[in-house]
C-alpha positions, 0 to 999 in steps of 0.5 A: 392916232398921230402921224409924226415925222421921225429920224432914225437914231442909230442902226436897226438891230435884232434882239432876243426877248422872252417873247422871241426874236424882234427887230428894233428901230430907235427914232427921234421926233420933235415930241421925243424918242421912241422905239419901234418893235417888229417881228424878227427880220422885218425888212422895213426896219432892218433896211433903214439907215442912221439919220434916215427920215421915216414916218411913224404913228403914235397911238393913244397908249403911246405905242410907236409904229412904222408907217410903211411906204410902197416901194417901186423897186 
């Protein structure tokens, strides 16, 4: 598994798939562009803004995951 720095590319969105509703976030890294899929209404994804820096993990199969950070709010 690789940890990568990424930048949000566009606004997060909610989509309907044959497997149900999902939250989707597009990110850009130095290694390419990736799409992160999470359950519908996921606050970690839906709270992101275009251009924001995030950390992501890339597994051996090429699946991208958002690395969540603890909030002090």
